[in-house]
C-alpha positions in Angstrom: 14.5 -91.1 56.2 13.0 -93.5 53.6 13.7 -97.2 53.3 15.8 -97.1 50.2 18.2 -94.5 51.6 18.5 -96.2 55.0 19.1 -99.7 53.5 21.7 -98.3 51.2 23.5 -96.7 54.2 23.2 -99.9 56.1 24.9 -101.8 53.2 27.7 -99.3 53.2 28.1 -99.8 57.0 28.2 -103.6 56.5 30.8 -103.2 53.8 33.1 -100.5 55.3 32.6 -100.9 59.1 31.9 -104.6 59.4 34.0 -105.7 56.4 31.3 -108.2 55.2 31.6 -109.9 51.8 29.3 -108.9 48.9 27.5 -112.3 49.3 26.6 -111.5 52.9 25.5 -108.0 52.1 23.3 -109.2 49.3 21.7 -111.7 51.8 20.9 -108.8 54.2 19.5 -106.7 51.3 17.3 -109.6 50.1 15.5 -110.0 53.4 15.1 -106.2 53.9 13.7 -105.9 50.4 11.1 -108.6 51.2 10.0 -106.6 54.2 9.9 -103.4 52.2 7.7 -105.1 49.6 5.3 -106.2 52.3 4.9 -102.7 53.6 4.2 -101.4 50.1 1.7 -104.1 49.2 -0.2 -103.5 52.4 0.0 -99.8 52.1 1.8 -99.4 55.4 3.4 -95.9 55.4 5.8 -96.4 58.3 9.4 -95.3 57.8 12.4 -97.0 59.4 12.2 -94.5 62.2 8.5 -95.1 62.9 8.3 -98.8 62.3 6.7 -100.5 65.3 6.7 -104.0 66.8 3.2 -104.8 65.7 4.1 -104.3 62.1 7.1 -106.6 62.4 5.0 -109.3 64.1 2.3 -109.1 61.4 5.0 -109.4 58.7 6.6 -112.4 60.4 3.2 -114.1 60.8 1.8 -113.4 57.3 4.9 -113.9 55.2 7.2 -116.2 57.2 5.1 -118.5 59.4 5.1 -121.2 56.8 8.8 -120.9 55.9 11.6 -123.1 57.1 13.0 -122.3 60.5 16.4 -121.4 58.9 14.7 -118.9 56.6 12.7 -117.3 59.5 15.9 -117.1 61.6 17.9 -115.5 58.8 15.1 -112.9 58.0 14.7 -111.9 61.7 18.5 -111.7 62.0 18.7 -109.4 59.0 15.9 -107.0 60.2 17.3 -107.0 63.7 20.8 -106.1 62.4 19.2 -103.2 60.4 17.4 -101.7 63.4 20.5 -102.2 65.6 22.4 -100.2 63.0 19.8 -97.4 63.3 20.3 -97.4 67.1 24.1 -97.3 66.6 23.7 -94.3 64.3 21.5 -92.6 66.8 18.4 -92.5 64.6 16.2 -94.5 67.0 16.5 -95.3 70.7 14.9 -98.8 70.7 14.5 -101.6 68.2 11.0 -102.8 67.3 12.5 -106.3 67.5 13.9 -106.1 71.0 11.3 -108.6 72.3 11.2 -110.8 69.2 13.3 -113.9 69.5 14.7 -115.9 66.5 13.4 -119.5 66.3 15.8 -122.1 67.6 17.4 -124.1 64.9 18.5 -127.7 65.2 22.3 -128.0 64.8 22.9 -129.8 61.6 26.2 -131.4 61.4 27.9 -131.1 58.0 28.2 -134.1 55.7 31.7 -135.5 55.8 33.4 -137.8 53.4 35.6 -140.7 54.5 39.2 -140.7 53.1 38.1 -143.6 50.9 35.2 -141.6 49.5 37.5 -138.6 48.8 39.7 -141.0 46.8 36.7 -142.3 44.8 35.6 -138.7 44.1 39.1 -137.8 42.7 39.3 -141.1 40.7 36.0 -140.4 39.0 37.6 -137.6 37.0 38.4 -138.6 33.5 41.7 -136.9 32.7 41.1 -137.4 29.0 38.1 -135.0 29.1 38.8 -131.4 28.0 38.7 -130.1 31.6 39.7 -133.3 33.4 42.9 -131.9 34.8 41.3 -128.7 35.8 38.4 -130.5 37.6 40.8 -132.9 39.3 42.9 -130.0 40.5 39.8 -128.2 41.9 38.9 -131.2 44.0 42.5 -131.7 45.2 42.7 -128.0 46.2 39.3 -127.9 48.0 40.2 -131.1 50.0 44.0 -130.3 50.2 43.5 -126.7 51.6 40.0 -126.6 53.1 39.3 -123.2 51.5 35.8 -122.0 50.8 34.3 -122.3 47.2 34.4 -118.5 46.9 38.0 -118.4 47.9 38.7 -121.1 45.3 37.1 -119.2 42.4 38.9 -116.0 43.5 42.3 -117.8 43.8 45.0 -115.9 41.9 48.2 -117.3 40.4 50.1 -114.5 42.0 48.9 -115.7 45.4 50.4 -119.2 45.0 53.8 -119.6 46.5 55.1 -123.0 45.4 58.5 -122.6 47.1 57.0 -121.9 50.5 54.0 -124.4 49.9 51.4 -121.8 50.8 48.6 -119.9 49.2 47.1 -116.5 50.1 43.3 -116.4 50.1 40.8 -113.6 50.4 38.3 -114.8 53.0 35.1 -113.6 54.6 35.0 -109.8 55.2 38.0 -109.5 52.7 40.3 -110.8 55.4 43.5 -112.3 53.9 45.1 -115.4 55.4 47.8 -117.8 54.4 46.9 -121.5 54.0 49.4 -124.5 53.7 49.5 -126.1 50.3 50.1 -129.9 50.3 52.4 -131.6 47.9 49.7 -133.4 46.0 47.6 -130.3 45.5 50.7 -128.3 44.5 51.6 -131.0 41.9 48.1 -130.9 40.4 48.1 -127.1 40.2 51.4 -127.2 38.2 50.0 -129.8 35.8 46.8 -127.7 35.3 48.8 -124.5 34.7 50.6 -126.2 31.8 47.2 -127.1 30.3 45.7 -123.7 31.2 48.4 -121.7 29.5 47.8 -123.4 26.1 44.2 -122.1 25.9 42.5 -118.8 25.3 42.6 -116.5 28.4 40.5 -113.4 28.8 43.0 -110.6 29.8 40.7 -109.5 32.6 41.1 -112.9 34.3 44.7 -113.6 33.4 45.7 -113.8 37.1 42.8 -116.1 38.1 43.8 -119.7 38.4 40.6 -121.7 37.5 39.0 -120.6 34.2 36.1 -121.8 32.0 36.2 -122.6 28.3 36.0 -118.9 27.5 39.1 -118.1 29.6 37.0 -116.4 32.3 36.6 -117.0 36.0 34.5 -119.9 37.2 31.3 -119.3 39.1 30.4 -120.8 42.5 27.4 -122.6 40.8 29.8 -124.3 38.3 31.9 -125.7 41.2 28.7 -127.0 43.0 27.6 -128.8 39.8 31.0 -130.2 39.2 31.2 -131.7 42.7 27.6 -133.0 42.4 28.3 -134.7 39.0 31.5 -136.4 40.1 29.9 -137.6 43.4 27.3 -139.4 41.3 29.9 -140.9 39.0 31.8 -142.1 42.1 28.5 -143.6 43.4 28.7 -141.6 46.7 25.3 -141.8 48.3 25.8 -138.7 50.5 24.5 -135.4 49.4 27.7 -133.4 49.1 28.9 -130.0 48.0 32.2 -128.1 47.8 31.7 -127.3 51.5 31.7 -131.1 52.2 35.4 -131.2 51.2 36.2 -128.3 53.5 34.4 -130.2 56.4 36.2 -133.4 55.4 39.6 -131.6 55.4 39.0 -130.3 58.9 37.7 -133.5 60.3 40.6 -135.6 58.9 43.1 -133.1 60.3 41.5 -133.4 63.8 41.3 -137.1 63.5 45.0 -137.3 62.7 46.1 -135.1 65.6 45.9 -131.5 64.6 44.7 -129.1 67.4 41.6 -126.9 67.1 43.5 -123.6 67.2 45.6 -124.6 64.1 42.5 -125.7 62.2 40.7 -122.5 63.2 43.6 -120.4 61.7 43.7 -122.5 58.5 39.9 -122.3 57.9 39.7 -118.6 58.7 37.1 -119.0 61.4 36.7 -115.8 63.4 35.7 -117.8 66.6 37.0 -121.1 67.9 33.4 -122.0 68.7 32.8 -122.4 64.9 35.7 -124.8 64.7 34.5 -126.8 67.7 31.8 -128.4 65.6 34.4 -130.8 64.3 34.9 -132.3 67.7 31.4 -133.9 67.3 32.1 -135.5 63.9 34.3 -138.4 64.7 33.1 -140.1 67.9 34.5 -143.5 66.8 38.0 -142.1 66.6 37.7 -140.5 70.1 36.5 -143.9 71.5 39.5 -145.6 69.9 41.8 -143.0 71.5 40.2 -143.7 74.9 40.7 -147.5 74.5 44.3 -147.0 73.5 45.4 -144.5 76.2 43.1 -144.5 79.2 44.2 -146.8 82.1 40.6 -147.9 82.8 39.8 -148.9 79.2 
């Protein structure tokens, strides 16, 4: 079994059995390809079935020792998953990474905007610009629903249910879920649709909500640039991204009384542990709750 065939089979396993998104699969493939290049450049003729621990250690030392901790952790995780897949399929009995640990990463709390900063970000959009209403709607939907940027770019008109005030999104691993749609976000979408329908639309993307000037689907990088540009206009000093609006959405929900389980379902987190990060984000609010309700305040 050669590397190309085994990696291709692994990708199919991730897609069909694990239900991972294309972005996740590409990330695995990228790290495995780097390892494959290392073997070729160093004329190491080991196959996936004969690859040993010493080879892995040499690769990690020569190619990853100077990389960021997060990069090293991701690469080790990808290679580990690949060899665990080979064990699962019965091709090997033991992983060459069984005694190799991933480096510990410091937990980095996400950047969160205050409600005032969200307001400034939205107000920085000039509605007289060609895409002003579209861009304002994008920010309102990201903050008003907490969906991921990939879920935003894939959002379909046919999956917006105005009467029920919900949207259907396609999340990680192609898992569908329903997300509440607030009144403000709903109103902005309706305004944008009026504008959208007056312009050229590529037939292939006729059901996609957010379109570029060519009438085609927006890319993730365009959304990142859009948020970055408006944060500068709003004079927000924090380094933010579309994900910051998702984090802000969840934090503000928690602050105003929503329970973690509800937030988990809305955000589409597979584990409640992922959602629990938001309990660390607003200690001031928790202290205020203590002062207000505890008898020994």
